[in-house]
N, C-alpha and C positions, 0 to 999 in steps of 0.2 A: 504493499501500500504505499502511496504518495503524501506523506507531509501531513498527517491525519492531523488536524485542528483539536486541541483539547476542550471536554465537553463537559458541562460544570449544570450541575443538577441543583436547582434552586427550590424546597420545599418550603412552601408559602401556604399553609394552612388556615387564611383570615378568613375568618366567619363573618366580620363588622358588615361589611358590604352588602350580604343579602338580609343580614339581621335573622340569622339561620344556625346556630349554633349547629348541628348536625355535619357543615360544612367543616367545623374542626375535626372531627373525627374523622368524615369521608374523605380528609384532606390527606390526613397522614396515612389512610390506609391505602390509598391510592400511589401515595407517593415511595409507599414500600413497594407492592408491587411495581411501580416505572421504574424504582432503582433494581432490581432485580434483572428488570429487561435490557436495561440502559447498561449497567456495568459503567458509572461515571468516570472521568478523570478527578471530581473533585465534587464536593456537596457541602453546600451550604443549608440554614436555618433560619429562617426569619422566626425571631421571636414573638408571639401572640398575644398584646395587651391586653389588659381589662381595661374598660372605659364605661361611664356613665354616655348615654344620648346626650349630645350637648345642644342640641335644637330641638325646636318647640315642632312633634308630629302633626300639628294641624295642616288644614288646606286652606290656598283661600277661596275667592267666592267662582275662582275657574275649573277647585278641584286638585291644584295644583302644590305639592308640596316648595317651603322656603326652604327647606336645609337640605345636608344631609347628612345621615343618623351616622353617628360615631365617627364622624369625620376627623376628630382629634386621632383616636386611636388608628384610623387607617395611615393617615398623614407620618405618624410616629413611625409606622412598620414599613410603609413608601421607602422612609429615609435608610434606614436599616438595610433593606433590600438595595436601593444606592449604593447607599456604602460597600455592602460585600460585590457587587457586581464592580464597581472599579477598582477593585482588588485584581480582577482579572485580566488575562494578557486580549488584547485584543482582538487576537486569534481563537478566542474562545467559544464556543457554541454554547449557547442555553438553553436549556430545559428547564419550564418551570411548570409545577405541581400545586395548583391550588387544593383548595380553595375557592374562592369565587372569581369572576371574574375580573375583579377589581385588583387583582395581584398581580393582571397583565401590564398596567402601563409604564412602570418602570421597566422589563424586557424588553418590552416593545420601545418601546423610545432609545432604548441602548444599540438593538441590533440598526433602528433608524439613523442612527450617530455613525455607525460605522458602515453601514452603508445607505447611502443616500438614494433616496428614490427608491427604496422596495416595495415590493407588493407586502399588501397585509391581508392575506387570505381568514376569514374569519369564519370557519365552521360552528352553527352557533341557530338554536333555535330563534333566539331576536338579535336585534340590531345592537343594543347597548349605545345608545344615540343621543340621549337623553340628556340634557342639561340640569343642573339642579333647580333651576325655574321651571321646566317643561315634566320632569317627573312624578310622577302621579304619587309614589309613595317614598320619597327619598331617598332610596337604597343605591349607592354608588355602584352596585355592579351590575345598574343600568347603564352607568355615565361613562366606562371606561374608553370607548371609541370615541365618544364627541371629546372628550378628554385630552385624548391622544390629538385631537385635530383642534387643540389648542381653545376650549369653550368649557372648561368644566372648572375646578375647584380653584383659586388661585392660589392654597396652601399647595395642592398638589402639583399645580403646572410649572410653579417655581424649582419641583424637583425635577423635569424632564429636561434633558439635553436638546430634545429634536421635536419639531411637528410633524404630522401627516398632512398629506392633500387629500382630498375627498379621493381623485382620482389613482390613487395607491388601494383603494378598499377593493375587495372582493369577496362578498356575501356567498357563503354556501348554506344552503336548508334553513335560512332565516324565512320564518313564518307566521309572526308571534308580536306585529311590531305598532307599538303605539303611536296614536294620529301624528304627534309631532316627528316622531322619528321615519314614516312613510314619506310626510312633507321635505324632508332633508335630501332622501335617498333619490325625491321624483326632481327635487329643485338643484342636485347636483350631479345628477348623471349617475349614480354612482352604482356598480355592477353587483347585480343581485342573481344568484344562479337556485332557480328551485331543483328540491331534491326528486323530482319528478319530469321526463323518465330517467329512472334510475341507471337504466342500462347506458343512458348520453352521457351520466354528470362527467367523470373523470374525463372527457375528450371534451367538452365543456369547456370544464376549465381548463383544461390545458391548452383550448385555442383562448380566453381568456388572457392567460396569462402570456402567450407567445403574440396578442396584438397589442399589449403595454410595452412588448421587449423588454421584461425587466430582467435586470439583471442577479437578484437578491428577491426572497421573498423570507415572511415570518409568517407559521402557521400556529393557529389556535384553536383547539376542539374545547370547545364548550359540551360535554356529555351530555345534553339536552337536545344538541342538532340529533341524537339517534331518536328514533322511536320510542316509546315508554315499554313496545312489544319486547325490543330487543336489549334496553337496557331501562329500568325504573327505576335508579337510585338516584334522582335527582331531586331537588326541591321544586322547580318550575318545569315542569314536563308539559308538552304540546303534542298531539297528534301531528300523524303526516309526517312523521320523521323520516331520516334515511334509518335501509338496516345497516349493519355490525360492517358485513361484508361490502357494500356500496359507498359505506367510511373509510375503509382501507383504503378499496381501492382509487378514490378520489384523491386522499392523503399520497399517496403515492405516485398520482400523476404529476403533485406540483414537483418533486423529485423529477422529475422525465424531462420538465419543460423549464425549468431554472437553472443555472449552473450553481448556482449556490444556495442554500437552505440558512438564514443569519440565524434561528432558533426556531423553539416550537411551547406550546403551551397545554396543557391539560387542565382543566378545571371543571368546577361544579358537581363533583364526587358526594353526594349529601347521604350521609349514612354507612353502615357499614354494606360494602362492594362483593364480599366477598361469595353470595349466590351468582353473582353474574361475573364471576373472577376469568372466564375466559376470554369474554368481549373486552372486557378492560384492559389485558394483557396482549388481545389482539391491536386495539387502538395504540396504545403504548410502543407495542413494537413497530406500527407504521410507522410511529411520530420520530420512535427514537432511530430506523432506518433513515430518517432523512439528515441525521446527523452525522451518522456514521459516516467513515471514511467510505469511499468510493470505489470501484475497482480499476485496475489501471488500465490506461488506452491500452491499445493494441501497439506493437512495436512501429515505428515510425516505416511509412515506405521507403523504399531505395529512393535513391534520388536520381532526379527526372535530366536526363539529356537531352530531350525535345524542348522548342519553345512551346510556351501554351498556344493552342487554338485559339488568336482575340476576334473579335466580332469582325464581317468583313467592310464595315466602315471605315476601321481602325487604318492607320496608312504607317507605313514604316519611317522612323526617321533619316532628313536627307542624312549622306554619307561626303564625305571630300575627301579628297588627298591630303594627307598632311605635309608631302613636300620636303621641300629644307627648312621650313620654321622661319625661313625669311621672310621678307616683305608679303608676297605673295600668299605665302599663309595669313598673316595677319589681315590683307585684305580680303580673304574667303572668310573668315571670323567675321569679319567687322560687318559685313554683310548680312550674317545671319544675328549678331545683336542688335544691328539697327533696326530689324525686320522682327526683333521680337519672337527670333525661332531658333528651335534646337538644331545641333547638328552635331554629328560623330566625324573626327577629324583622324582617318584610319592611320597606321604608323608611326605612330608621333613616337618622336625621340627624345622624351624628358628625362630619363632617369636611367641608369644602367640598371635593366630590365635582368641583367642573369645573375643580378645580387641575390634576386627572390626567387632563384629557381630551384630551392629546396629548403627542407627543413632545417638542416646544420646551419647553412648559411643566414635564412633568417633570422636563427635563435643568436649568433652572432652579434648578427647589426639591432637586437633589441630583446634580446635574453633578459637583462636586468631593468628592464620597464614595468613598472607597476600597471596594470590594465584591471578591469572592472569587468568579471566574464558570467555569462549566465547557463543555469545549468535545470533543464527541464525535460518531459518526455514525453519529445515530439521534436519536429523540424523546426517549429516555429515559436516564437518568441514577442510579447509585445514590447516595444520600446517608445520613447517618450524621453522628450529633454528635460530632467530633472535638476529645473532651475532652484528648486523651493523642496528639497529631499523633507524635511518636515510637514510640510502639506499636502505634497505629492505622494508619500509612500502610502500604499493601501493597505489596510487592517488587515489581517490574516495570511499575510504573503509570505511562505519561507523564512528567508535569512538565515541564509548558509554558508557557514564560516565569517563573510568580511560583514555580514551584519545588516543590509542591504533589504527593501520592502520586495514585494510579490507583484505577479503580474494582477492588474487592476479586476478584481473579482471575478478570479481565476479559480479552478479545481483541476488539475495539482495545481499549485503557486509556483513559479518561474522563481528559482532562486540566483542572488548574487553572492559572489565573492572577490574579492581582489586577492591576484593571483600577479607571480611575473611573469612576461611572453616566454619564458621559458618553461616555466612550470603547466602555461596551459598547453603550450603544443607538446609537453610529456603525458599530460592528462588526456585530451581530445585523441591522440594515439593509443593512449591502454583503453577507451571507450570503443575507439571504431574498430580494434582487433579484436574485442568479444561480441556477445549479443545482447547486450545491453540494450532496454530501450531509451537510458539517459542519451542526452547529447549536449556537448559544452561546445559555449563557443561564443566567437565575440560580437557576432553576428550571419544572420541567413537570408532570413526575408525581414523586410521592413515594409511596415502598409503604407500606401499613400500619403503622404504629405508635402507640403508646398515649401518651395526652397527662399528662404527669405535673402537671400543674396545669391548674387549671380556667382554662377557656379562651375569651374572647369575640373571637371569629374575624369582622374586617369585611373585606366585600368589596368593594373601592374601585372597580375597574375592570374588565372581562370578564366571563368566565363563568368558572365551576370547577365537575368533579361534585367531590360527595361521598359517602364512603360511609364509614357509621361502623360499631362492633361494642362489645355491652359487655364493660365490664372483666371481667366473671366468667365470659366466654368464654375469657379468654386461652387456655387451652391449645388449644383449636380453630382458633386463629390461628399455632399453632405459631410461637413467636418463636424467633428465634437465639439460643443460648445466651451467654450475658452476655459471655464473653471475645471474641465475635465482634464485628469491627468495626462489623458491622449490629444487633449489640444492641439489643433494642429492636424492632425491624422485624420482621412476619412473614416468614415464609418463604414464605407464599404468596403467588403472586402473584393478586390477587383477582379479578381482569380476568379471566384464564383460567387458573382452579386445577385442578391436578394431582390430582382427589379420589381417583385410587390413590395416590397417594404420602402424602394429606393426607387421609386419608377422614374425620374430626372435623370436617375444614370444611364439611362437607355439610349438617351441622344446625346451622350458625354463623345469630344471626338478625341479618342487615341494615339498616341504617335510610339511606336515602339523597336527595339533593335534586341540582339543579342550580341552584347562587348564581348570582345576576343582583346589579349593582351595587346596591349599597346594601344588600344583605342583611346582616343581625346573627345571627352563632350560638351558640349556648351549646355548647360542648363541656366534656362533665362530665368530673372526673378520673378518667385510666385507661383511658377508649375508646377503642380501635382507632382511626382516622383515616387512611384514604384518600383524596389529592387528586389531580386531572389540570386542568391547564389545558385550556379550550376554546377559547380566543382567543390569538393570536401575542402580545397581551401582557395579561400577566394580573395586578392590584397587591392584595395582600390584607395587610392589618394584624391583627395577635393582642396581645391584651391578656389577660397572663396576673394569675394571684392565687396565691398559696399556700395548696394546700387544706388545710382541716383536718381532711379522712378521714387524713389521716397524722398527726395526731398523738394522735389517739382510743384509750387502748385497753380496747376492750369491753367486758364481761360476757359476752356471747354472740357467738364468732365467727361471722359471715356469710359467705356465698359470696365477697364484694368481700373480705373482711378474709384469709378463707384465701389468695388471689391474692396478697395483698402478701405474703403469709407464703411461697408459693413462689416470688416471685422475690426475696427475700430470702435463703431456705434454699440458691436455686442461687448465689446471690453468696457466699455464704460458705464453699460447697465448692467453690468457683472459687478464693478466697482459700485454702484448704490445698490444692488439686493443684496450683496454678501453672499459669496459662495453657498454657505450651508441652505439659502433659500433659493437660489438662483432659477434653477429649474421650475420651480411650484410656481414662482413669482412669474418666468416670461411666458408659462401654458396662462397665467392670467391675463397678463397683457395680449395674448394673441384674441384672447375671448373678448377683451375690450375693444380691439381692433375689427373683430367680429360683430360687434354691438353697433358700429358706426361712429359717425362724429359726435361727438359731445363725452365720450366714455370716459377721456381722462380728467372729468372733475368729477368723477361717480368711484373712486378705490384708490386713494391714499397716495404712497410713494409708486404704486404701479402706474398710475394715472400720470401722476407726475414726469413720472418716465418716459411715460408715451408720450407728452407734451415735446418735452424736450428732445426727444427723436425727432418729433414732425419738424421742430423747428430746424434741427440740424440738416434736416433732409432739403428744406427750402433754400439753408443758405449753399445747399451745393445742387444748387440747378436743379430740382425734384420737387417741382412749388405745385403739382397739383395733386389735393388730398388723396385721390383715388391711386396715383402714383405712388403716391407717398405706401398706402396702407399695401398696396401689390408689393411693392420694396420691402418691407417688414414681412407680410407672411411668407416671403419667400427667404427670411431669415432663418422664421421660424418652425415653421412646418416639418411636421416628420424628426425633424432634430430634437423639436422638445414635445411633441403628442405624445410619445411614448418616455419609455427611463431607457437610459443610456446601457446600449450592452455591446463591449468590445468584440470582435468577429476573430480575432486569434488568440 
């Protein structure tokens, strides 16, 4: 198994959220069964405090409670749970066993902080979407989801490190909603999957997760999602629920639809579950399997020596002879630089290629140089420019030797280690000689990303596939948002594009070539390029220059200039919204744009940013409000409608 994440069991038999003491005994009994199934790396237990109800249990004229019963004890317990989870490494996956549903607010918020934008799959007969003002009972176990959305008791909100958005919620089996909860579901277009037809539920759940392109999920199971005939040991039963086998299959579907399950919870066991122990064990086992290490992937395929079959409308990159490197060579290069087009100059004589001809000579040249290498089980790893290691290191990611972060949101993670170049060559040769699925490399495949300087790229040794796209087709490449660790890289796997998810990519104009030793390529400023090594050892050198295109202020803005405006406008929005709330607020921004003119006055900071964006676009000659909205939609569509999921 590759890099298993530690699994922590949080035993949290809270009863105050339901005002049902039977949840104390039921939670303890359920936790014992879960622990025997899960075999966790570590366990902690939240002490349960006794406290008198601290508010008036009466209702107002509308029949609504004006309090949260036992809020003082619930808050104290949540504070202890937060402290316990804060002691865990970020890579730890938490299995929470309640108690009532109110125990979930701290674990879900932790998972949301570590995996921004994750899906929260809520298996429950109830929506748990009430606020203190809308709740008919004042019981907090009917409020945890609304609290996670930011509308709960202030005492608990201050303990939560992150908030959810309605688009992150997927309800499964909910069938007993209070009118205010139903209004919220309808007005926010929350996904709600019914229990029937049971045979299609796993497929419907998988489709909902894939539609959202979620990179991670948290799975909550309230045992009252089961039909009382399957599991009667709940305090708030509701007819028409799931059979145990259906629930188990639906839980397993989550693991197939997302790469990471960041945590799980099991709640609302009421009283002694021993008569239904097989059913409880089956559910606990299904949840546990989501968190346990997954099987190793198959060994990587042999190195492909043939170029990819690119679409027919792509064209080869122009080739010209390098010549003697004199004025004729410079004149040839200048033509392509002026036209902002790439070119391959063949037979370039820039360095002594012979000295890179075998490993012994390479080691003699670079043997003591320290390099950061990657280790993973597969041919590819995700690369990003790590300008801010603290901000861009993903939770849960490896950490081999050199203490680097992992590939953002991936299992198994890519480990990083600092080695001398000589050590790297020796280890690479050792792995190549065996049958291990592990691969160790400095770089093998790099996802599409734009060059932010003009580049002369020289192929020294080995062959490399190169695919380029013009900078003006920026939006067709769907770059990751600027706050994502893969900023500037394309969300599209250009070798295997998903045109249903990224339809505009179908019309992107690619240019391609197979680079040979002594090829010199001119890469224009801003062009997206994708690279793949086709030999076991491939060496390239880049010579970057600062582009004058970034400095000029044009009288008439070209498509190239507006592409720069697009990226800089997004960076401004990220600075205004903050990285943690960036994707959620960009989705709200899209909704405001779709609502038409005047929306900027109705949504606080999001409306302010929309007004600022329209002012900026007016200043760069996009004055027509319809064209402004079209420009902004082209920034936001697809890239922010779903969650971020990288492709390698």
